[in-house]
PAZAPA-4460 file (N, C-alpha, C; in steps of 0.05 Angstrom, whole numbers, plus 32768, in hexadecimal, padded with zeros to 4 digits):
% residues 332
    n_x    n_y    n_z   ca_x   ca_y   ca_z    c_x    c_y    c_z   seq   type   mol
   813C   808C   8F65   8134   80A1   8F56   8130   80B8   8F71     1      M     A
   8143   80C0   8F77   8146   80D1   8F93   8136   80EA   8F8F     2      R     A
   813C   80FD   8F7C   8131   8113   8F79   8112   8116   8F7C     3      R     A
   8106   8105   8F69   80E7   8107   8F68   80D8   80FD   8F80     4      L     A
   80E1   80DF   8F82   80DB   80CC   8F9A   80D9   80D4   8FAF     5      L     A
   80E6   80E9   8FB4   80E9   80F2   8FCF   80D3   80FD   8FDC     6      L     A
   80C9   810E   8FC6   80AB   8116   8FC9   8098   8100   8FD2     7      T     A
   8091   80F0   8FC4   807E   80D7   8FC8   8081   80C5   8FB5     8      A     A
   807C   80C7   8F9D   807F   80B3   8F8B   8075   80C1   8F6F     9      A     A
   8082   80B6   8F57   8079   80BD   8F43   805F   80AF   8F36    10      A     A
   8052   80A5   8F47   803D   8092   8F3E   8021   809C   8F43    11      T     A
   8022   80B7   8F4F   8003   80C3   8F5A   7FF2   80C3   8F40    12      T     A
   7FD3   80C0   8F4E   7FC3   80C0   8F3D   7FC1   80E0   8F28    13      A     A
   7FBC   80DD   8F11   7FB7   80F3   8F01   7F9C   80FA   8EF5    14      A     A
   7F85   80F7   8F05   7F6D   80F9   8EF9   7F5D   8110   8F03    15      A     A
   7F65   811F   8F1B   7F5B   8134   8F24   7F5B   8150   8F19    16      L     A
   7F4C   815D   8F0E   7F54   817A   8F02   7F50   818E   8F1D    17      T     A
   7F64   819C   8F1B   7F67   81B1   8F2E   7F57   81CA   8F2D    18      L     A
   7F49   81CB   8F47   7F32   81E3   8F42   7F40   81FC   8F4F    19      A     A
   7F51   8204   8F3D   7F59   8223   8F41   7F47   8238   8F3E    20      A     A
   7F33   823B   8F4B   7F1F   824A   8F48   7F1C   825D   8F5C    21      C     A
   7F32   8271   8F64   7F34   8280   8F7B   7F1E   8299   8F7B    22      G     A
   7F19   829B   8F8C   7F07   82BB   8F92   7F0C   82CB   8FA4    23      T     A
   7F0F   82E4   8FA8   7F18   82F8   8FB6   7F01   8304   8FC5    24      T     A
   7EFF   830B   8FDB   7EEC   831B   8FE4   7EF7   8332   8FF0    25      E     A
   7EF0   8349   8FDD   7F01   8364   8FE1   7EF9   8371   8FFC    26      P     A
   7F0B   837D   900D   7F02   8387   9022   7EF9   83A8   9020    27      A     A
   7EE5   83B4   902F   7EE8   83CF   902F   7EFC   83E6   9030    28      A     A
   7F11   83D8   9041   7F28   83EB   9044   7F3E   83E1   9038    29      D     A
   7F40   83D5   901E   7F56   83D3   900B   7F67   83E7   9006    30      K     A
   7F83   83E7   900D   7F94   83FF   900B   7F9B   8403   8FEE    31      T     A
   7FA3   841D   8FE7   7FAF   8423   8FD2   7FCA   8418   8FCE    32      A     A
   7FD5   8414   8FE1   7FF2   8407   8FDE   7FEF   83EF   8FD5    33      E     A
   7FDE   83DF   8FDC   7FDF   83C3   8FD7   7FD6   83BF   8FBE    34      A     A
   7FC4   83D4   8FB0   7FBC   83D1   8F95   7FD4   83D6   8F85    35      G     A
   7FE8   83EA   8F8E   8002   83F1   8F7E   8016   83D4   8F79    36      K     A
   8016   83CA   8F90   8025   83B1   8F8B   8019   839B   8F80    37      A     A
   7FFD   839F   8F74   7FED   8388   8F64   7FEB   8373   8F77    38      G     A
   7FE0   837D   8F91   7FD9   8366   8FA0   7FBB   8367   8FA9    39      K     A
   7FAE   8356   8FB1   7F93   8359   8FBD   7F94   8359   8FDD    40      T     A
   7F82   836A   8FE6   7F7B   8366   9004   7F66   835C   900A    41      S     A
   7F61   8353   9025   7F49   834B   902B   7F47   8328   902B    42      G     A
   7F2E   8324   9033   7F30   8308   9034   7F2E   82FA   901C    43      A     A
   7F3A   82DE   901C   7F3C   82CF   9002   7F30   82B4   9003    44      I     A
   7F23   82A5   8FF0   7F1A   828F   8FF4   7F20   827E   8FDD    45      T     A
   7F2F   826B   8FE1   7F3A   8259   8FCB   7F30   823A   8FC6    46      L     A
   7F30   8234   8FB2   7F2A   8217   8FB0   7F44   8209   8FAA    47      T     A
   7F4F   81F9   8FB6   7F69   81F0   8FB3   7F6A   81D5   8FA0    48      D     A
   7F81   81CE   8F98   7F7E   81AF   8F84   7F73   8198   8F8F    49      G     A
   7F6C   819E   8FAD   7F60   817E   8FB1   7F43   8188   8FB8    50      S     A
   7F3C   819B   8FB0   7F1C   81A6   8FB4   7F14   81AE   8FC9    51      G     A
   7F22   81B6   8FDF   7F1E   81C0   8FF8   7F26   81E1   8FF1    52      K     A
   7F0F   81EA   9005   7F0E   820A   900B   7F25   820F   901A    53      K     A
   7F31   822B   9011   7F44   8231   9021   7F40   8252   9023    54      V     A
   7F3F   8254   9041   7F39   8272   9049   7F4F   827F   9051    55      K     A
   7F51   8295   904A   7F64   82AA   9058   7F5E   82C5   905B    56      L     A
   7F6D   82D1   906E   7F61   82EE   9078   7F6A   8303   9066    57      D     A
   7F83   82F8   905A   7F89   830C   9041   7FA2   82FB   9033    58      G     A
   7FB2   830E   9020   7FC1   82FD   900F   7FD7   82F2   9025    59      P     A
   7FE4   82D6   901F   7FF5   82CE   9038   800C   82D6   9030    60      A     A
   801C   82DE   904B   803B   82E7   9045   8048   82D6   9055    61      T     A
   8047   82C1   906C   8051   82B4   9079   804E   829B   906D    62      K     A
   805E   8290   9059   8053   827A   9048   806A   8264   904E    63      V     A
   805E   8246   904F   8071   8232   9055   8065   821D   903C    64      V     A
   807B   8217   902E   807B   8202   9018   808C   81E6   9022    65      A     A
   8080   81D5   900E   8086   81B7   901C   808E   81AC   9002    66      T     A
   8096   81B9   8FED   809F   81AD   8FD6   80B0   81BC   8FC7    67      E     A
   80BF   81B2   8FB7   80D4   81C7   8FA5   80C3   81D3   8F8D    68      W     A
   80AE   81C5   8F83   80A1   81D5   8F72   808E   81F0   8F76    69      N     A
   8087   81E8   8F91   8072   8207   8F98   8083   8217   8FAC    70      V     A
   809F   820A   8FAF   80B5   8222   8FB6   80B9   8232   8FA1    71      I     A
   80C2   8226   8F8D   80C8   8232   8F71   80B0   8246   8F6C    72      E     A
   8098   823D   8F6C   8080   824F   8F64   807E   8266   8F79    73      S     A
   8089   8263   8F91   808A   827C   8FA5   809D   828C   8F99    74      L     A
   80B4   8287   8F94   80CC   8297   8F91   80C8   82A2   8F74    75      A     A
   80B9   8298   8F69   80B5   829D   8F48   809E   82BB   8F50    76      T     A
   8090   82BB   8F5D   807B   82CA   8F65   8085   82E5   8F7E    77      L     A
   809B   82E1   8F82   80A9   82F2   8F91   809F   82F3   8FAD    78      G     A
   8097   82DD   8FB9   8090   82D9   8FD0   80A5   82C4   8FE0    79      V     A
   80AD   82D1   8FF9   80C7   82C3   9005   80BD   82B0   9019    80      A     A
   80B9   8297   9011   80B0   8280   9028   80BF   8287   9046    81      P     A
   80AF   8281   905E   80BA   8284   9073   80C8   8267   907B    82      V     A
   80BE   8253   906C   80C5   8238   9071   80C4   8225   9058    83      G     A
   80D6   8210   9053   80D9   820B   9042   80E3   81EC   9040    84      A     A
   80DE   81D7   9031   80E4   81BC   9038   8104   81BB   9024    85      A     A
   8116   81AD   9034   8131   81A8   9026   813A   81C1   901A    86      D     A
   813E   81D5   9028   8144   81EB   901A   8165   81E4   9012    87      V     A
   8173   81D6   901B   8190   81C9   9010   8187   81BD   8FF0    88      K     A
   817D   81AF   8FF2   8175   81A0   8FDC   816A   81B2   8FC7    89      G     A
   815B   81C9   8FCC   8148   81D5   8FB9   8163   81E7   8FAA    90      Y     A
   8176   81F2   8FBC   8189   81FF   8FB1   819C   81F1   8F9A    91      K     A
   819D   81D8   8FA7   81AE   81C7   8F90   81A0   81C4   8F77    92      T     A
   8187   81BC   8F76   8177   81B1   8F60   8167   81C9   8F50    93      W     A
   815D   81DF   8F65   814E   81F5   8F50   815B   8211   8F4D    94      V     A
   8177   8210   8F4B   8183   8229   8F47   8178   823B   8F35    95      S     A
   8166   8230   8F1E   815D   8241   8F0C   8149   8257   8F17    96      A     A
   813C   8251   8F2A   812E   8266   8F3C   8137   8265   8F5A    97      V     A
   8151   8279   8F5C   8154   8275   8F7B   8149   8285   8F8D    98      P     A
   8145   8278   8FAA   813B   8289   8FBE   8146   82A4   8FC0    99      L     A
   8137   82B6   8FC7   8140   82D0   8FD2   8144   82D0   8FED   100      K     A
   813E   82BE   8FFF   8143   82BF   9017   8153   82A5   9026   101      N     A
   8150   82A3   903F   8157   828A   9053   813E   827D   905C   102      E     A
   812B   8271   904D   8115   8266   9060   811B   8250   9072   103      P     A
   8112   8249   908B   8114   8232   909D   810E   821A   908D   104      K     A
   8124   8209   908C   8121   81F1   9087   810C   81DA   9093   105      D     A
   80FA   81DA   9089   80E3   81C8   909A   80E0   81A6   909E   106      I     A
   80FC   819F   9091   80FD   8185   908E   80FA   817C   9073   107      G     A
   80FD   8162   906C   80F3   8151   9050   80DE   815C   9042   108      T     A
   80E1   815A   902A   80C6   8159   9017   80AF   814A   901D   109      R     A
   80B4   8131   9025   80A5   811F   902B   8099   811A   904A   110      G     A
   80A1   8129   905A   809E   8129   9075   80A8   8146   9084   111      E     A
   809C   8155   9084   80A3   8171   908E   80A1   816B   90AB   112      P     A
   80AF   817D   90B8   80AC   8180   90DA   8095   818D   90E2   113      S     A
   8083   8186   90ED   8069   8192   90F7   8072   81A7   9108   114      M     A
   807F   81A0   911E   808C   81B4   9132   8098   81CC   9124   115      D     A
   80A7   81CA   910D   80B9   81DD   9106   80A1   81F0   90F4   116      T     A
   808D   81E6   90EA   807A   81F2   90D3   806B   8204   90EA   117      V     A
   8063   81F9   9100   8053   8204   9113   8061   821D   9127   118      A     A
   8076   821A   9129   8089   822F   912F   808C   8243   9124   119      A     A
   8087   8243   9106   808F   825C   90F6   806E   826D   90F1   120      L     A
   805E   8261   9101   803F   826F   9100   8039   827C   90E2   121      S     A
   803C   8265   90D0   8036   826D   90B6   8017   8279   90B2   122      P     A
   8013   8285   909D   7FF6   828A   909B   7FE9   827E   907A   123      D     A
   7FFA   826C   9079   7FF4   8259   905C   800E   8248   9059   124      L     A
   8003   822C   9059   8017   8219   904B   800F   820C   9033   125      V     A
   8024   8214   9022   801E   81FD   9002   802B   81EA   9004   126      V     A
   8019   81D5   8FFE   8021   81BB   8FF5   801A   81AC   8FDF   127      A     A
   8021   819A   8FD9   8021   8188   8FC0   8010   8172   8FC6   128      T     A
   8001   8167   8FB4   7FF1   814D   8FB5   7FFF   8134   8FBA   129      S     A
   8020   8134   8FBC   8032   811D   8FBE   8031   811A   8FDE   130      D     A
   802A   8134   8FEF   8033   8130   9009   801F   8118   9014   131      L     A
   8026   8107   9022   8014   80F9   9030   7FFC   8105   903E   132      P     A
   7FE2   80F7   903C   7FC9   8101   9048   7FCD   810D   9068   133      P     A
   7FD8   80FA   9072   7FDF   80FB   908F   7FEC   8116   9097   134      A     A
   8002   811B   9086   800F   812F   9086   8000   814B   9084   135      A     A
   7FF2   814B   906B   7FDE   8163   9066   7FCD   8166   9081   136      L     A
   7FC2   8153   9088   7FAB   8155   909F   7FBA   8168   90B0   137      K     A
   7FD0   815A   90B9   7FE0   816B   90D4   7FE6   8187   90CD   138      Q     A
   7FEF   8189   90B1   7FF9   81A6   90A7   7FDA   81B7   90AB   139      L     A
   7FC5   81AC   90AB   7FB0   81BD   90A9   7FA6   81C5   90C1   140      R     A
   7FAE   81B4   90D8   7FAA   81BB   90F0   7FBB   81D3   9101   141      E     A
   7FD3   81D7   90EC   7FE2   81F3   90F3   7FDB   8205   90E7   142      I     A
   7FD5   820B   90CC   7FCC   821D   90BC   7FBB   8219   90A5   143      A     A
   7FAF   822A   9097   7FA5   8229   907C   7FB6   8216   9068   144      P     A
   7FAE   8207   905B   7FBF   81F3   9046   7FB4   81F6   9029   145      V     A
   7FC3   8201   901E   7FBF   8204   9000   7FCA   81EB   8FF4   146      L     A
   7FBB   81D7   8FE6   7FC6   81C2   8FD8   7FBE   81BF   8FBE   147      E     A
   7FDD   81BD   8FB0   7FD7   81BD   8F93   7FE3   81A3   8F89   148      V     A
   7FD7   819C   8F6F   7FDB   8183   8F63   7FFA   8181   8F5A   149      K     A
   800A   8172   8F5F   8023   816C   8F57   8029   8171   8F3B   150      S     A
   801A   815F   8F2C   801E   815B   8F0E   800A   8155   8F02   151      A     A
   8005   8152   8EE8   7FF3   8146   8ED6   7FFB   813D   8EBC   152      D     A
   7FFE   8123   8EB8   8007   811C   8EA2   7FFC   8125   8E86   153      G     A
   7FE2   812E   8E8C   7FD4   8133   8E77   7FD1   814E   8E71   154      A     A
   7FDA   815C   8E80   7FE1   8178   8E7B   7FF3   8183   8E8C   155      D     A
   800F   8184   8E8E   8023   8188   8E9D   8026   81A9   8E9E   156      Q     A
   8025   81B6   8E89   802A   81D5   8E8A   8011   81DE   8E94   157      I     A
   7FF9   81D6   8E8E   7FE0   81E1   8E95   7FE1   81E3   8EB4   158      G     A
   7FE7   81C6   8EBF   7FEB   81C3   8EDC   7FFD   81D7   8EEB   159      Q     A
   8016   81D9   8EDB   8025   81E9   8EE8   801B   8206   8EEB   160      M     A
   800C   8214   8EDA   8001   822D   8EDC   7FF0   822E   8EEA   161      F     A
   7FDE   8215   8EF1   7FC7   8218   8EFF   7FCF   821B   8F21   162      K     A
   7FE6   820D   8F24   7FED   820D   8F3B   7FFD   8228   8F45   163      N     A
   800F   8234   8F31   8015   8251   8F33   7FFE   8266   8F39   164      L     A
   7FE9   8264   8F2A   7FD3   8272   8F2D   7FC8   8274   8F4B   165      D     A
   7FC1   8259   8F51   7FB5   8257   8F6C   7FC7   8266   8F82   166      L     A
   7FE1   825E   8F7D   7FF3   8267   8F94   7FF6   828A   8F95   167      I     A
   7FF7   8292   8F7A   7FEE   82B0   8F77   7FDB   82BA   8F85   168      A     A
   7FC3   82AE   8F7E   7FA8   82B4   8F8D   7FAF   82B7   8FAD   169      Q     A
   7FB7   82A3   8FB1   7FB9   82A0   8FD2   7FCE   82B5   8FDE   170      A     A
   7FE3   82C0   8FCE   7FFB   82D2   8FD7   7FF2   82EE   8FCB   171      T     A
   7FDB   82F5   8FBC   7FDB   830F   8FB0   7FEB   8312   8F9F   172      G     A
   7FF4   8300   8F8B   800B   8306   8F79   7FFF   82FE   8F60   173      T     A
   7FE8   8307   8F53   7FDB   82FD   8F37   7FE8   830A   8F1E   174      T     A
   7FEE   8324   8F2D   7FF8   8332   8F19   8013   8328   8F0B   175      D     A
   8021   8320   8F1E   803D   8311   8F16   803D   82F6   8F0D   176      K     A
   8027   82E7   8F10   8020   82D0   8F04   801F   82D6   8EEF   177      A     A
   800E   82E9   8EDE   8008   82F2   8EC5   801C   82F3   8EB6   178      K     A
   802E   8305   8EBE   804C   830A   8EB2   8058   82F1   8EB1   179      T     A
   8059   82DF   8EC4   8068   82C8   8EC5   8060   82B6   8EAB   180      V     A
   8044   82B6   8EA7   8036   82A7   8E8F   8046   82AE   8E76   181      R     A
   803F   82CC   8E6D   804B   82DA   8E5B   8064   82D1   8E57   182      A     A
   8078   82D6   8E6B   8094   82D0   8E5F   8098   82B3   8E5D   183      D     A
   8086   82A1   8E64   808F   8282   8E62   8083   8286   8E43   184      F     A
   806B   828C   8E38   8064   8289   8E1E   8079   8292   8E0C   185      D     A
   8089   82AC   8E11   8096   82BA   8E03   80B0   82A6   8E01   186      A     A
   80B9   8295   8E14   80D1   828B   8E19   80C9   826C   8DFE   187      K     A
   80B1   825F   8E01   80A9   824F   8DF3   80A8   8258   8DD9   188      V     A
   80A2   826F   8DCC   80A3   8275   8DB7   80BC   827C   8DAE   189      A     A
   80D1   8285   8DB9   80EC   828B   8DB7   80FA   8273   8DAF   190      E     A
   80F5   8255   8DC4   8101   8244   8DBD   80F7   8236   8DA2   191      G     A
   80DF   8235   8DA1   80D6   8225   8D88   80E2   8232   8D6F   192      K     A
   80E5   8250   8D68   80EE   825B   8D55   810E   8252   8D50   193      K     A
   811C   825A   8D6A   813B   8251   8D6C   8141   8237   8D5C   194      A     A
   8129   8221   8D68   8134   8207   8D5C   8123   8204   8D3F   195      L     A
   8112   8214   8D37   8109   8211   8D18   811F   821F   8D0B   196      A     A
   8125   8233   8D12   813D   8244   8D03   8153   8232   8CFE   197      D     A
   815E   8221   8D13   8175   820E   8D0D   816E   81F3   8D02   198      A     A
   8150   81F1   8CF8   814D   81DA   8CE8   8149   81C2   8CFB   199      G     A
   8140   81C6   8D13   8140   81AF   8D2A   8124   81AD   8D2F   200      L     A
   8110   81B8   8D25   80F3   81B2   8D28   80EB   8198   8D23   201      D     A
   80E1   8189   8D38   80DA   8171   8D33   80F5   815C   8D38   202      G     A
   8105   8164   8D43   811F   8157   8D4B   8114   8140   8D65   203      T     A
   811F   8124   8D62   8112   8119   8D7D   8126   8119   8D95   204      Q     A
   8120   811B   8DAD   812E   8122   8DC1   8121   810C   8DD6   205      I     A
   8138   80FE   8DE4   812E   80F3   8DF9   813B   80FD   8E13   206      A     A
   812F   8101   8E29   8138   810E   8E3D   813A   80F8   8E54   207      F     A
   814B   80FB   8E66   8147   80E3   8E79   8157   80EE   8E8E   208      A     A
   8152   80DD   8EAA   816E   80E1   8EBD   816E   80C6   8EC4   209      D     A
   8185   80C5   8ED6   818B   80AA   8EDB   8199   80A6   8EF9   210      G     A
   819B   8090   8F03   81A5   808C   8F1C   81B4   8072   8F25   211      Y     A
   81C9   8071   8F32   81DA   805C   8F39   81D1   8054   8F56   212      V     A
   81CD   803B   8F5A   81CC   8031   8F70   81D4   8017   8F71   213      A     A
   81EB   8009   8F85   81FB   7FF0   8F80   8201   7FEA   8F69   214      S     A
   820E   7FFB   8F5F   8218   7FFA   8F3E   8205   7FF8   8F2A   215      N     A
   81E5   7FF9   8F30   81DA   7FF5   8F1A   81CC   800D   8F11   216      Q     A
   81CC   8012   8EF7   81BE   802A   8EEF   819F   802B   8EE8   217      V     A
   818B   803A   8EF4   8171   8040   8EEA   8170   8057   8EDD   218      S     A
   8160   8050   8EC6   8160   806D   8EB7   8140   8074   8EB9   219      L     A
   8139   808C   8EB4   8121   8098   8EB9   8116   80A9   8E9D   220      R     A
   8108   80A0   8E88   8103   80AA   8E74   80E8   80C2   8E7A   221      P     A
   80EB   80DA   8E6F   80DA   80EB   8E6F   80CB   80ED   8E59   222      Y     A
   80B5   80DC   8E59   80A5   80DA   8E41   8093   80F8   8E39   223      T     A
   8081   80F5   8E26   8074   8108   8E1C   805B   8114   8E2D   224      S     A
   805C   8107   8E43   8047   8109   8E5B   8056   811E   8E73   225      G     A
   8072   811B   8E70   807D   8129   8E86   8084   8145   8E80   226      S     A
   8085   8154   8E98   808A   817A   8E94   809E   817C   8E7D   227      L     A
   80B7   816D   8E80   80C9   8174   8E6B   80C0   816C   8E51   228      I     A
   80B8   8155   8E50   80A9   814B   8E34   809A   815D   8E2B   229      G     A
   8086   8167   8E3A   8075   8178   8E33   807F   8193   8E25   230      T     A
   8092   81A1   8E33   80A0   81B3   8E30   80B3   81B0   8E0E   231      V     A
   80BB   8198   8E10   80CF   8196   8DF8   80B9   8194   8DDE   232      N     A
   80A1   8189   8DE0   808D   818A   8DC8   8085   81A6   8DC7   233      E     A
   8081   81B6   8DDE   8078   81D2   8DD9   808C   81E1   8DC5   234      S     A
   80A6   81D9   8DC7   80BD   81E8   8DB5   80C0   81DC   8D9D   235      I     A
   80B0   81C6   8D96   80B5   81B6   8D78   80C9   81A0   8D7B   236      G     A
   80CB   8195   8D95   80D9   817D   8D92   80CB   8165   8D93   237      L     A
   80D5   8151   8D8B   80C0   8137   8D8B   80CE   8124   8DA2   238      K     A
   80BE   811A   8DB1   80C5   8104   8DC9   80CD   80EE   8DBD   239      N     A
   80E0   80E1   8DC4   80EB   80CC   8DB5   80E7   80B0   8DC4   240      A     A
   80DC   80B3   8DE1   80DD   809C   8DF0   80C3   8090   8DE7   241      W     A
   80C2   8074   8DE5   80AF   805B   8DDE   809D   8057   8DF4   242      K     A
   80AD   8052   8E0C   80A3   804F   8E2B   808C   805D   8E32   243      V     A
   807D   8051   8E47   8064   805C   8E51   8072   8068   8E67   244      K     A
   8065   8083   8E6E   806C   8091   8E8B   8054   8090   8E94   245      G     A
   8053   8099   8EB4   8041   8097   8EC5   802E   80A8   8EC5   246      D     A
   8011   80A6   8EC9   8000   80B8   8EC3   8007   80D6   8ED2   247      A     A
   8017   80D7   8EE6   8014   80F2   8EF5   8029   8103   8EE8   248      A     A
   8048   80F2   8EE8   805C   8104   8EE0   8066   80FF   8EC5   249      Y     A
   805B   80E7   8EB9   8065   80E1   8E9E   8081   80D3   8EA0   250      G     A
   8087   80C8   8EB2   80A4   80BE   8EB7   80A3   80A0   8EAF   251      L     A
   80B6   8091   8EA8   80BB   8079   8E9E   80CF   8069   8EAA   252      G     A
   80D9   8056   8EA5   80EB   8041   8EB5   80FC   8034   8E98   253      T     A
   8113   8037   8E9C   8121   8027   8E88   813D   801A   8E96   254      T     A
   814C   8013   8E80   8169   800B   8E87   8176   8010   8E70   255      D     A
   8192   8011   8E6E   81A4   8016   8E5E   819A   8007   8E43   256      V     A
   8194   7FEC   8E43   818B   7FDD   8E28   8172   7FEC   8E1A   257      E     A
   8160   7FF7   8E2C   814C   8002   8E27   814C   801A   8E12   258      G     A
   8167   802F   8E15   816C   8041   8E05   8173   802E   8DE0   259      L     A
   8177   801A   8DDB   8179   8014   8DC3   815A   8014   8DB5   260      T     A
   8144   8017   8DC1   812C   801B   8DB6   812B   8038   8DAD   261      D     A
   813C   804A   8DB2   8138   8063   8DAB   813A   806A   8D8A   262      L     A
   8128   8073   8D7C   812D   807B   8D61   814A   8087   8D56   263      P     A
   8150   807C   8D3B   8169   808B   8D34   8165   80A8   8D33   264      K     A
   8180   80B8   8D3A   8175   80D7   8D39   8172   80E0   8D52   265      G     A
   816D   80CF   8D63   816A   80DC   8D7F   8179   80F0   8D8B   266      T     A
   8177   8100   8D95   8184   810E   8DAA   8181   810A   8DC7   267      R     A
   8199   8109   8DD9   8193   8100   8DF2   819A   8119   8E02   268      F     A
   8188   811E   8E18   8193   8132   8E2A   818B   812B   8E47   269      A     A
   8199   8139   8E58   8190   812F   8E7C   819D   8148   8E85   270      Y     A
   8196   8144   8E9C   819E   8156   8EB3   81AE   814A   8ECA   271      I     A
   81C3   814D   8ED4   81D0   813F   8EE7   81D6   8155   8EFD   272      G     A
   81E9   814C   8F15   81F1   815F   8F29   8207   8159   8F36   273      N     A
   821D   8165   8F37   823B   815B   8F39   8239   8158   8F5D   274      D     A
   8223   8163   8F6B   8221   815E   8F88   8215   8140   8F89   275      D     A
   820A   8134   8F73   81FE   811A   8F76   820B   8103   8F63   276      D     A
   8224   80FA   8F70   8231   80E9   8F5A   8217   80D6   8F52   277      K     A
   820A   80C7   8F5C   81F3   80B3   8F57   81E5   80C4   8F3F   278      S     A
   81E2   80D8   8F3D   81D2   80E4   8F29   81DA   80E5   8F0C   279      A     A
   81F1   80E2   8F0B   8201   80E7   8EF0   820C   80D0   8EE6   280      T     A
   81FA   80BA   8EE2   8205   809F   8ED7   8216   80A1   8EB9   281      P     A
   8209   80B5   8EAC   820F   80B6   8E8B   822E   80BD   8E8A   282      F     A
   823A   80CF   8E9B   8256   80D0   8E9A   8260   80BD   8EAD   283      T     A
   8251   80AB   8EBB   8266   809B   8ED1   8264   8081   8EC9   284      G     A
   8252   8073   8ED7   8252   8056   8ED4   8247   804A   8EB1   285      V     A
   823C   805C   8EA3   8235   8053   8E8C   824C   805D   8E76   286      L     A
   825F   8069   8E7C   826F   8076   8E6C   8283   805F   8E60   287      A     A
   8281   8040   8E71   8293   802E   8E64   827F   8018   8E5E   288      K     A
   8262   8022   8E5E   8254   8006   8E59   8252   8005   8E3B   289      N     A
   8254   7FEB   8E2D   8256   7FE2   8E13   823D   7FF1   8E05   290      A     A
   8225   7FE7   8E15   820A   7FEC   8E07   820C   800F   8E04   291      V     A
   820E   801E   8E15   820A   8036   8E12   821E   8044   8E02   292      W     A
   8239   803B   8DFD   824C   8045   8DEC   8244   8040   8DCF   293      K     A
   8231   802B   8DCC   8228   801F   8DB0   8210   8035   8DA7   294      S     A
   8204   8042   8DB9   81E9   8051   8DAE   81F4   8063   8D9E   295      L     A
   81E2   8068   8D86   81E7   807B   8D72   81F0   809D   8D7E   296      P     A
   81DA   80A0   8D8F   81DE   80BB   8D97   81F8   80C1   8DA9   297      F     A
   8202   80AA   8DB5   821C   80AD   8DC0   8232   80B0   8DB0   298      V     A
   822D   809F   8D9D   8245   809F   8D89   8244   80B7   8D7C   299      K     A
   822F   80C7   8D74   822E   80DC   8D64   8233   80F5   8D76   300      D     A
   8238   80F3   8D8D   8239   810B   8DA1   8221   8119   8DA7   301      G     A
   820A   810A   8DA8   81F3   811B   8DA9   81E3   8112   8DC7   302      D     A
   81F8   8112   8DDC   81EC   8115   8DF7   81F6   812C   8E01   303      V     A
   81DD   8136   8E0F   81E5   8155   8E19   81DC   8152   8E35   304      H     A
   81EF   815B   8E48   81ED   8162   8E60   81E2   817C   8E64   305      R     A
   81C6   8182   8E6F   81C2   819E   8E73   81CB   81A8   8E8C   306      L     A
   81CC   81C6   8E8E   81D5   81D0   8EA6   81C7   81C3   8EC4   307      P     A
   81D9   81C5   8ED4   81D3   81B8   8EF0   81BB   81D3   8EF7   308      D     A
   81A7   81C9   8F0D   8194   81DC   8F18   817E   81E3   8F0C   309      G     A
   8178   81D1   8EF5   815D   81D9   8EEA   8149   81BE   8EF1   310      I     A
   8137   81C7   8F01   8125   81B1   8F0D   8113   81A9   8EFB   311      W     A
   810F   8191   8EEF   8103   8184   8EDB   80E4   8181   8EE7   312      M     A
   80DC   818B   8F01   80C2   818A   8F0B   80BA   81A2   8F15   313      F     A
   80C7   81B7   8F07   80C4   81CE   8F17   80AF   81E1   8F09   314      G     A
   80B3   81F9   8F0B   809B   820E   8EFE   80A6   821E   8EE5   315      G     A
   8099   8234   8EDE   80A1   823F   8ECA   80C2   8249   8EC6   316      P     A
   80CB   824D   8EDA   80E3   8258   8EDD   80F4   8245   8ED0   317      G     A
   80F5   822B   8EDF   8101   8216   8ED9   80FC   8209   8EBE   318      S     A
   80E6   820B   8EB0   80E3   8204   8E96   80ED   8218   8E82   319      M     A
   80EC   8232   8E89   80FD   8245   8E78   811B   8243   8E74   320      E     A
   8123   823B   8E8E   8142   8237   8E8B   814B   8218   8E7B   321      A     A
   8134   820A   8E81   8135   81EE   8E6E   8136   81F3   8E52   322      Y     A
   8125   8208   8E49   8123   820E   8E2F   813B   8218   8E21   323      I     A
   814B   822D   8E32   8161   8236   8E2E   8178   8225   8E26   324      D     A
   8177   8211   8E37   818D   81FF   8E3E   8188   81EB   8E25   325      A     A
   8173   81E2   8E21   816B   81CD   8E08   8175   81D6   8DEC   326      V     A
   816A   81EE   8DEA   816B   81FE   8DD2   818E   8203   8DCB   327      V     A
   8194   820C   8DE2   81B3   820F   8DDB   81C5   81F7   8DD9   328      D     A
   81BC   81E3   8DE3   81CB   81CA   8DE1   81CB   81BE   8DC8   329      A     A
   81AC   81BB   8DBD   81AC   81AF   8D9D   81B0   81C3   8D8C   330      L     A
   81B5   81DF   8D91   81BF   81ED   8D76   81D9   81F7   8D75   331      T     A
   81EA   81E6   8D8A   8209   81F4   8D8A   8216   81E7   8D74   332      K     A
***
């Protein structure tokens, strides 16, 4: 499960509530130019997702990001990170929200290079709760660290926007964050209406990804507790998976035989990547598998590969791209 598990694990505890209660201390010399840009100036004090106070002299501009979802948040807010983890991987898997610059690659998402980060002299590092505590401690010795909670199976969309809003407060882009939220809500309403108009409201869908290792296929169901699952339900679809997902990411595990438990009438969707052949078993190893070929949705042609580059654990931009893709696939 190389994409997500490179971060840390899909089994992080999900009971902590993100305290995105940012406060701004306005400076007496706030400039008119900053106001025109919709940015704040002056010292900023935030409480991050770990409950730690983060103090900044002003809106952060030299920002390093250690995970793809926070890289996406920065790009969404119009902030160009000076450093980012696994830039090549981001460009491969998160093309729905492209980078506008060429940040310095700081290493892998689970193991950033402290020397590289320090050399960039950032005024803020945005990290996630998936990063090992030892790495977070080292980063805090280099620069202020804003830690956000990676995922919350109890409220994925809410957590996504808590993280975005917290990063917006730290970078002085709160006006942009409000626009992003409004655009997302509009996209959800648009997708829901399109499915309803097509008579597809309540359609059962099973979204999964899969991997091949040593000719063995592992499948990962995105249950109703996943971000994708939550978005599906927000536009009127019903999650068909019966397996239980983990508390943080809402991800389950199964094999091809487990697909036989899906209800009749289920539509099946997935996202692969041509640059990673191990991540596309549905058109690879499984194409000749007797169990796979016997599944009703396979026989009925209801298997939908959605466009590459939609990051399943991303932010509003990725989820808007997902809504467009799944609605287009189901209404063709």
